[in-house]
N, C-alpha and C positions, 0 to 999 in steps of 0.2 A: 483457447477457443475464442474465435471472433464471430460475433453474431451480427448480421445485417439488420440494423434497427431503423425503421422508418420514422418519419416525423411523428412526434407525439407518443412514441413507444420507448420503453426503457428496457435495456438488456437485463437479463436475470442472472447471467454468469459471464465470466471473463472480465478483462480490464474495463470494458465499456460500462459494466454494471456497477463499478465502484462510485460511491459518492465522492464529492470533492475532498471531504475530510478523510475518508478511507484511503483515497489515493495519496494524499499528503502524508498520512501516517505510514502507509505501505512503502512509499518512496524513501522516507527517512529510515525506516527499519532496514530496507534493502541496501541502503547506503552504509549501514553499520551502526546506526544509533541503537542504544538500548531503549527500553520503554521509558526509563527515567530521563534520559537526555532528549528523547523525542517530546516528552511531556513538557520539559523546560523550554524547548525550542518553540512549541506551539502554545505555551501558556495554559495548559490544561493539566488535569490530574493523571497520574499513572493508570488509574482505573479506566479513565476515558480512552487512553491510548490502547489499553488491552481490549476494550470493547470494540473499537474500530478495527483493530488488528484481527480479532477473531472473525469479524464480519468479512474482512478482506480475504482471509484464509478460505472461508466457505465459498465466497463468490469466485475466487480464482482456483478452487479445488486443490489447494496446497496444504501441507501439514507441517512445514517448517519454514524458518526464516531463509534458509538456503533455497528452498523451492520457490519462495516468494521472490527472492532476488533474481532467480533464473527466469521466472515468469515475466517479471518486469523488464529484465535485460533483453529477453527475446522480443519485446515490444519497444526497446530503446527508450524506456521511461525511467531509468535509474538516474540518480544524481551521485556525484562524488563528494566526499567530505573534504573540506579544506584542512590541510595538514600544516601545522606550523613548521617553518624552516629552521 
């Protein structure tokens, strides 16, 4: 769901509603990170990752990591993990 949000207004659902941190967490998780590796990447606790992830799930209306990845992919907002050769 994409909401047309004017200046000074904040979307309440959909990708536009995510905070910068929620978006970073959601992107890492959608790319295949675990909560632990995302926490290490961002320098925060696993509980902090879980909190931001729960908020992103609610705002995006998803119930799983697969649905999260699909929601972000549909908006071309996913990243790929670097894989060692």
